[in-house]
N, C-alpha and C positions, 0 to 999 in steps of 0.2 A: 504494499499500500504505499503509496505516495505521502511524505508529511505535507502537513498544511500550509500552507501559506497565510498569515495572519495578518488582514487587512487593516486602514487607518481606522476604517468604520467600527472596529471593535472597542476603541476607547468609550462607546456609549457603556460598556458595562464596566468600566475601569472607575476604580474610586481612589482618593488620592489619599486617604489618610491607612486604606488598607496596603497601598503600596508603600507608604513609612515603615507600617509592620511587618511588610515582606523584606526589604531591604535592612531592619534592625537584625531579621530573623537571619538572614543570609550571613552576616557578621559574626553569628555565632556560632556558623561551620567554621571550618578548617581556611585558614587564611589561602587567599586568591594567591595563585602564580597569575603574572600579568607580563604581558611584552607590549611595546607600542615601538612603532617605526612612524618616521616622519618624511615625507619626502617636498622636498619646496620647490617651485618656478615662480620666482617673483614672489608678488602676495600671495599667489596661491598655494594649494597645501593638498598633500593627498596624507591622511592620517591612518593607518590601521592597527586597531586595538586587539589583542587576542585574551582571553582568560580562560582559567579553570577553576573549578571548586570542588574538591571534593566532595562528594555526595550532591553535588546540584548539576554538574553538567559542565560544559564549554563554551564558548562563543568567539567568535570571529565579525567584528565588524568592521567595515571601510568606508573613512568619510572623504568626499572633496569638497573643499571650500573653497569655491571664486568669489572672493568680495567683490567682484564688479558685474556678478550674473544679473543683480536687479534690474540694473539699467538696461538690461536685454527681457526684462518681466520673467527671471526663472530665479528659483530660490538659488540663495549663499550653499548652502549645504545638500548633498547628496551622499545616496551612498545605498548600503546592503547589509544584511544584517542574517546570521546562518548560527543558529543554535544547536548545539549537540549533545547526545546522550552520554550520559559520564558511564554509563553501564558498557555499552560496547561501540561508542563512536558514531554511533550512526546518524544521519542528520534528522533531528525531534521536529525542527521546524524552519522555514523563513518566515521572517518576520517584515513587517513594513520599515525602513528605516526611520522616517518621521516619525512614527507610534512609537520607536523604542525610545527614538534622542528624546523627543518632546515630553515623556515621563521618567525616564533617567534624569535629564538634568531640572526638571522643578522640583521632583520627586528628593532628590539627592538636598537641595538645597532647603526642602519642606523638613525634613527630617532632622537637618540640623537646626532649623530655627525653633523646631519644637524641645530641643533639648535646650539651646542658648539665649533663645529671644526671651526676656519677659512675658510672662504668660498673658498679661493685660496691656499688650502691644494695642496701643488703637490706631496709631498713623504710619500707613507704609508708604514707602516713594519707592516705584520703580523708574531707575535711572537706564534708560532707551527704550525705544518704541519696536522692536522687531519683532520676529514670530517669539522669541522666549518670554518676551515680557508678557504677552497674551497669555501663556502660560502660566509664568509666574502668579498672576493676577487669578486665575483659578485654583492655582496647588494654594495659594499662601489664603484664599479665602475658605479652604476647607478648616484650616486651621482655625483660623483669626476673624470667623464671620460676621463679626460686629464692627472690623478697623474701616479705617475709612481711607483710601486709594489716591494718588496722585501719582502723574507719572512725569517725567523731563525726559528730554531729548533734546541735541545738539541741532537737529532740525527739529523749531519747533512746529513746522507745518503737520509733520507724521506723529508727533506728539499729542498735538491738537487732535487728530483724526485718531488716535488710538483712544483717546479719553473719549472722547463723542462715542465711541463703538461700545466701551465697556461702562459709562455712565459713572466715570471718575474725573477726579482735577485734573485739571494741566497744569504744571508747577512751570514759571515762566522761567523762573531762575535758580540754578542749584544751591549757590550759596545759601540761599534763603530757606529752600527746602529741606536739606538735609538735616540741619538743627531741628526743625519742627517733626521729624517723622522717627519712632520708635524704630522701626526695621527699615534699614538701606539695602535695595537689592538692585545690584549693577550686573545688566546683562549687554553691555557695548563693543566693538570691535576698534575700540582704541589702543593705541600701542603706548602713549603717553597718560602718566596718571591723572585721574580730573576729579579724585576724592582728596579733599585736602583733609586733616589731621586738626585743625583750628575750628573746621566747622563740626565736630563731634562734640557730643553732651556725656555725661554719665548715663548709664543705664541701655542706650542703643544697642541694637545687633549690627551688623553689615555684613552682607551677605555679597561675594565677589564669585563671578560666575563667568564673565567675558572671555580673560586672558587665558587662551590655549597654546599660544606657542612662546618658546624663550624670548622673544623680544617685545611682548604683551604686558602693560599691566595696565588697573583702572585705579591704585589705592598708592598715594604719595609715600615717602619713608616715613613721616610724621603720623600717618594714619596706623602704619606697623607699630610703632613706639606706642602710642596712646593705649592701642589693642592686645586685649587677651585673644593669640591666635591660636585656630584649632584650623583641621583639613579635613575633608574626608578619608586621603590617602597617603601617608607619606611619601609613599612610593612612587605616587602618580603627579605629584605635586611638586618637591620641594626640588628635586633636580631637572627638571623639564619645563617648568612655567617660571616666564618671568616676573610673574607676582611675587614669586619667593624665590628662586634664584637669581635673580639680581640682585637684591636685598642681600641675600645671604653672601654674596659673593664679596661686595661692597663694605661688609660688615656692618651694615646697619641693623641686621638683628642676627640671631643664632640659630643654630639649629634647636636648641633647648628651649627656644621662646615658641615654638610650637608645642602647645601644652598635651595634643591628644590629637586623635583620628577617631575613626568609628572604630576601630579594632581594639581601642583602650576603656572601651565598657563605659562605666561611670566617670571616667574621667572626663567625659563628653558632657560637661555640663556647666552651666551656671552657676558661680559662688555666690555672688551678691547680686542685690537689685540695682549697684548704681556701677558695675561691671560694665566695659566696652566689650564684645566680645564680636572678633572678624571670624570668619568662615571662608576657605578658599573653598569652592565648587572644582573638584580637579575632572568629576566624570570618569574614570578610568573604568575599562572595560568591565572590571567585575561588577560594576555597578549597574552596566547594561545588560551584565548575564542573568543578576537577579531580579531586576526588571524584567527582562524577555522571558525567564520563567514565572514571574509572577504575571504575566499576560498567559500565556499558556497554559496556566492551571486555572486561570480566570475566566478564558474565553476559548481554547482548544477544545 
């Protein structure tokens, strides 16, 4: 029998909070074996990620990131996802790339927010107005249903369009919007930091998603100095993504400043109401694997 293909339409049967439970359970299994490879052509990137988790299975995901595609009315990110059986290595399912990526990316940040953000967070700022921004609104709404959202983008017109579509506020000025937010979630394509440390206030949670290359950052050095740093995976984030790789190499922070990742269990938590927590979402292949397995178990 041919393995199933799970299309994007299957997301109607998925639940954001159920996904966070599945991601948490995945980290109770043996630590994932992962491997990433990057190919570059100018600003274009091909990223291939593989993961294997004993008792869960294996996955290979290849993404192509072409930043100029929107000018041709094509998505920036494309790719393919294959999920394999842990028992015999056979193909268990092919899954829509956009489906897995959407739910993995926002679900990763949502799990962190449920552990690191204050539970009474009432104002959430989305920085960026692309596809991920829409996913973040849906995901964060599941855990913070009474929160008021705003969106900021360097392209004000796209931010206004997204704000109108989602029924949320448009923030015209980032420097004004950041201090007002309890949670700041960033999903941009910037290479130069756009978040400043002097904008932060005690009790905030900062969620960094956009940077995925060694030359990309969203937060400045002073943000990292002020915050307590957490990551989804040290192996994915510290040596490969500029958000931490650059400040580590320049001595701005030390490896010991990264307090915990998901494999550290209870260490991944807020310690006081005044603490500024910062989470780097590296979105490693092990999270794709956990997400794909959740999707297959739910809709397959």
